[in-house]
N, C-alpha and C positions, 0 to 999 in steps of 0.2 A: 288571580294572576301574579302576583309580584311574589308570593308566597314560592308559587310554582318554578318563575323565574331563578329565584335565589337558592331553592334546593335541585330544580332539573334544570334550568335554563341551559346553560354551558353544555352539559352532560348531551342532551337533545341536541345541540349545537351540533358537538360533535360527532356522534353514532348515529345519526339519522340518516344520514349517507348510504352509512354501514346496511342497516336495515334495508333503505330501497334498493341497494347491490342486492342483498338476500332474497330479497319479493321476486328481482327480476331474472335471478338464476334460476328461481322453479319454473318460469314460465319459458316456451320452448321458442329457438329462437329464431325461426317464423315469423313471430308474433312482430316485425319490424315497430308498427305503430304504434302498440303498447310498450313497447320498451321505451322510444322515445317519449311518449306522455307520464310515464314513472319517473325516470329520470329527471323528466322536467319539473316534474312535479314536486319529486324529491328535494329540488335544489330550490326551489322556489320556499318548499316549506322552510327549509334551513333560513331562507333568506328572509320571509318571516319574523323567525326565533329572533334572528340579527338585529331585523326593526326594534321587537319588544326589549329586548336588553340593551340598545339604545334610550329607548322613550324610560327606560326604567333606570338607566346611569346616574349616576349623581356627579355631574361636570364638577362641583364645588369638590367632590373629592377625590378627582382622578389621578391623585396620587396614592390613592389606597385603592388596594385588591377589592374587588366586590362582585358579588353572586360566587363566591369560593365554596366549593364541594371540598371538604378534607374528611377520605374513607379509609377505611384498611385496606390494604393490598398487596404486598411481599412485606409480611410482619418479621421474619425469619431475617431480613437485612434493611430493616425500619424505611422500606419506599412504601409510601401512602399512595390513593390517586389525588392527589391536589387539582383543582383547577381552579382559575380566578381571572378578573379581565380588569386594567387599569388603562388610566391614558397611551404607555406604549402598543400595548399588543390591541386594543382596541379597534386602530384605522385598517390594521393588515387583518386584522378577524372581519372587517365590512369590505374591505380589497377580494378577500378571496369570496364572501358570502357575495359577491358582486360577478365575479370575473367567472363563476364556473357554471350560472346559471346562461351564460352571453353565449360560454362555448358551446354547451348544450343545443342550443336556439340556434348557434353557427352551425353544428352539424347537422342540423335539421335534412338540410339536400346535399348534405358537402365529404358526404362520409368517405372516406382514403380508402382504396383498395387492398386488401382482400377484404369485402363488402363485408361486414359482420358486426352492426349497431350494438347488438346485445354486450360482447366483450367490448366493444369501444366505450362504450356509456357507465358500465361496470367498472372499468378501471377508472374512468372519470371520479365515482362517488368514490372510490377506495383515497384517494389522492385527497379528494376531500377531506376525505375525514383526517387523514395525514396533517395538513396543512392547518386546521383550523385547532388540533390537538397541538402541533407540537404552537402554536401563539396562544395558548390558554394552559399549557403544564406548568404546573411553579414545584414539580418533582423532578430531579435531577433525573432518574432511570425512566419517567413518564414522559418524561421529553426525549431523550434519546429513544424510543419506541418509538413514537411518533415521528419523530423524524429520519427515521430508518424506513416507516411506512410508505413515503414516498418513493423510495427508489424503486421498487419492482415494479408497480404502474406505470412508470414512465420509462422503466428498462422493456416489459412488454408496446408501449404506445411506439418507443422509436422501431425498435427492435423487428417489431411486427406490418406495422404500417408505416415506415417513413421511407427514404432514399432508395439510390442505389447502393448507398454504403452504409445503411443503418445497421449493418450488424454490428462492425465494426466502431460506428461510433453510438451503438447501445452498451456495448460491453467496457469500451473507453469511461464514458459516462459512469456505470455501475463502481469499472474497479475504482478511478479517482476518487469517489466519495466515500465509497466505503473503508479507502485506505485513511481519508480523513476521518471519520467518522471512529475507525477503532482507535486513533489516535485522543480523538476529541473520550472515548469512553475510559480510556486508561486515567485522563486528567480526571473525570467525575470519581473515579472507584479514590483516586490521591488525594481528592478533598475528602471524601468520607472518611479515607484511614489515618489522614492528618489533622484533621480539624481538632481543634481542643479536646483533647479524653478528658479533661477532669471534671466536667458537668454531666455525665450523660446520664443523671437521674431525672433535671429538667430538660432531658431533652436536644439540647444545642449540641453535643457532640453524638459522631457518628449518624449524619443524618443527612439524606437526601434533600431535605427539605431548601428552595432556592430563599423561602423569607429568613432562615434560620442561618443560611453561610456566611454570608456577609461578616455577621458576629462571628461564628466559629473556625470561621478560613483567617482571621485576622492575627492568630497565634501561630501561624504556621511561617517558619522562618522561609527569608525573601529568597533564598538562592530557590527553594522548593516550590515557593511561588513562581516563580520566573518559568521554570520550567511546566508546572501546569496549565500558566496561561501559554508554554508555546504549543501543549497540545492541543490546547480550545483552539488557539490560531488555525490553527492546519485544519481540523476539522472546520472552522466557519469558513478560513478563508475558501478553504477548496472550494467549499458550496456555493460562496457570494458570485463567481470567482475570483479575487486578488492575486494581480501578475505574480508571481509567473505561474500559478496555479490552474491558470485559465483554460489552456488547450484543449479540453475536452467539451468547452461551451461552442465553439464556431462548427465543430462539428454535430452536435447531438440536435443543435437550433436550424442548422441547414438540414437534415437526415431528418427532422420529427416532423410526423403532420401538422399541420395549421394550430389544428386544436392544440397537442404537445407546444408547439412552441413557445405557444401563447400563457401558458399556464406555465411551463420553466422560465418565462420572463417577467410574467406581470407576479407569479408569486412561486417560485421555487427557490430562487437567488434570492432572496428575501429572508430567508431561514439561516441563511450564515448573519446578515449583518443583524439581522433580529439576536441573534445567538449574543453575541458581541454587545449589548446595551442590555439585554435582559438580564444574561449569566457572567461574562469573562470580567468586564470593569465593574459592574456592580461587586461582587464576590471576591474578588484581588486587584483593589483599586494598586496598588503601590506598586505590583507586576506591571500593569496597563500601562502606571506613568513610565517605566522602563521599557515595554515595548511600544509606546506611543510615535515616536521618532521613526522609528523602523518602517511599521503598518505606513502610517502616509508619507513615507518613499516610495513603498510599493504601490501605495494611491495612485501619486499624480506621476510614477512609471507608468501605469497604467493606464493612466486617461492619456499620457502624448501617447505610448505603444499602440493604444486600441485605437484612434483619429488614423494614425500611419497606416496602421492593416488597414482600415474603412478605407481608404483610399487607394490601395492595391488590390482593390479588391472588383472580380467581376460579376460574382452574383448575388442579387438585391439580397435574397436573406443571407448570406453568410456576411453582407455590409452591415445590414442590420445586427447580426447576432456579435460582430467585434465592435457595434455603436456600446453595445450593453458592458464590456469591460469598461469603455471608455467612464462610461455614465455611473455605473458601480462605481468604480473609481473617486466621482465624486463624494458617494458617498461616506466610504471609505475614510476620506480624507475629513468629511466631518465628525466622525467619530471619533480620530485620530485626537482630534484637538482636546477630547476630553472635559470640553464644556457645555453646558446646557445649550448655549445658541448652537454649536456644534452637531451635538445630537439630534434637536429640533428637525436641523436642517436636513438631518442622515436621514431620520424618517417621514418627511416631507417628500426627499426625494426617494423615496423606497417606494411610496404611494404613486409618484408621479410618473416614475420609472415603468411602473407597473402598468398605468394605465395608454401611454404614450406609446411605450414599444410593442407594449399586445396589440395596441391599434395597428401599427408598423404592421405587425406578424400578421395581422385579418387581413389586411390590404393586400399586401405579399400573397396571400395563400389564395385569395380571390385571382390575384392577376396570374399565380402561377394556372390554375384551373382552367381561366379563361386563353391565355396563349401559350399551354403547356411547357412554358421555361419562366425562367428568371435571368436569363443573361442578359447583363445589363446594356448591353452593345445590340440585342436586338431589338428591345424594347424602346418606346419611342411612341411621343401620341396619344399619348391616355386621356388628355382634356378633349381631343378630339373623338376617338374613340368611346371612350367612358367619362362625360367629363366630371358626373358627381363624384365619383371614386378618385379622379384627378382632385378635384377640390379637397377631398379627404384627404388625400393623400401630402397634400398642399399643408394640411393645419397640422397635419400627425409631422410634418418633417420640422416645420416652423418650432411645433413646442418641443421637440425632441434635440434641439438646437438653442433653446433658452430663450426664447423670445421672449420678452416682457409681455404679461399679459395671459400668458398659456402659465399652465403646471408647471414644468420646465423649469424656469423662471428661477420659481423659489427653491426648487431641490439644487441648485448649481449654483447659484450667487450668496445665498447666506452660507454654504460650507465654506467657499473660498473667502470671503470675511471672517468666517469664525480663524481660520489659520492666521488672521491678524493678531492677536491676540489669545491664544492656547491657555490652556491651563496651566496653573501653579505649576512650579517643576519641570516644565516643559520650557527646549531652548525656542525663544522669540523668533532670533533672526533665520535658523534653519524653518520656522514653520513661517514666515515669511517671505521664506525663497520658495518654499514648496506651493504659495499663495501663488506667485509671480505666475510658476509654472505652470499651474493648473488656471492660472487665467488664460496664457495662451493656449490652453488644452480648448478652451470656449470658442478661439479664432478656427482651429483645427474641425473642429463640430461641425461650425457654419459651412467650412470648404467643402466636408464631405456628405456634408446633408443635402445642401442647393445644389451640387454636383449631380449628386443622384437622383433627385427633384427633377434637373432639366432635363438630363438624358432619360428618363423614362416616362414624362410625362408633357416637356414640351414637344414642336417641332411637328410631321407628319407620321402617321402610324409606318412603320416599316412595311415596303410591298409586299412580304409575305402573308401580312396580316391586315392588308388595306381595305379587304372586300370578306372579310372573316364575320361567318354571322353569329360563333360562338362567344365571340368580344361584344359583351351587352354591359350595361351600366349596375349601377348598386341595386339588387334584388329586395323582396320583403323582408324573408329571416336576417341578410347581413343589414336592412337597417337597426330594425331589432336589435340586435346583437352589438351594433356599433353606436348608435346614439344617446346611450346612460354614458358610453365612456366619453364622447365627444363633450356631453354636456358638463361632465366631470372637470375635463380637462382645460375648460372655459371656466368653469365657476370657481373651483381653486384658483386658476390663476389671477382672477378680477380680487376673491375674497381669501388670502391664504390663511386668514385668522381662523379658517373653520376649521382647519385641520389645527394649526400652532397650539390655539387654546386647549383642545383634549390632552396635545402633546406635553406643553410647559411642565405641567406641576410634576407628570412621572418622573419625567426627563431630571428636572430638577431635585431628585432624590437622589439620583445616580450621580449627579455632576456635586454632591454634596460629599456622598462617598469620598472621591476622587477629591475634591478640593480638603479633605480632613487629614489624608495623606500629606496632599504636598504642601500645605501652609507649615 
């Protein structure tokens, strides 16, 4: 078993969803039950591979890549098929493997119009391949391919099954992220051509291998490093999305079907933040120090701006979407400190945000199905009409505002604390100013989330819904889809070291690269 995992484990995790999608493509559309079964089994097998990888992962060597596959791919440009797993990518890999099967379960009786489970589930499986591949890729071109694979399925998911403004939202999503990716690719090519060309025989130069790039790129002129980092900043920043590149996100979230919103919030936004920690900072630590104050400034602007926009929303789903702008601001602030404490907080924040905001979108989708609206002023009395769903919404909002004892707390507060003592080479007074602004943002978060909960769950149902027989409480598939996420929100809130112990060794390697430059 161990030999299989070392040789094929990660490749199986990446490509099994594509195998499932290919099998489904051969089956007639009318066989809906069979399509659902194949999609669910495929995602469960992928999750099983993930469990096996965790069971065989050496946590004492979390700072090293494990289960590495290094095979020939595009020899003409020295790009190889390299995948590996360490403490940074493991939590995000497991998050993806958890969320996707839960989305399939939720979809069981919740397929949006036009009714086409075959196409919808195939797109989810292709998305899973792109997301898992991005988190395990160790070659820049391979990373870029997987990073781009997720665009097309999400474009169709929003454009075909979305709301009234779906075409506008899907095109905006596609063009925004594609523009950022183009600049990111230019940066990757610049790294390839500008990395030290004196040692081509040893394979250090002219490589896309992420493992070799920190050494190979160290000789690049500082001005060039700043420009290359800027290209990556735009590519990853638009994906996060960081202010002011966030405007595609509220439209995409609001128009996407429920499952699309969940996957977008839980995993896709993390591709950008992961890119900063995995590629941009370790490869160009000198440029990272120069860019960090700028990134921190945009992060805290995003925290306040996102919160103020939430207070102005009339649509529940759009409010949750703007809350993502604020919450990802905390993650980016943690990354901008360039410390191991801040980056650990950022990775924890990614996982916590994925679970919590994913849950909020699940509940919003179920409410939309029952009430046929998400206008906050028309909602109310959820604790009367569907008390279990009301309590689940309450738990999710409390977790989202960072209540101690729930996962959201450990994504926000450590990121704020890390700003008190940023990496050497960064302005301490400036980052302490960011810390104060971010702390004020948590108060705003409590304001808009408690306001949302009070208006949707308290009181009595509005007259138009008072006797509506369609407003039922949580159903079986919803319980199956939601309970694992609720449990993890509680477990990680009580025992955060479950995640910190995994990420800390690998993050320490990244922060040491920065410290070596800053000192």
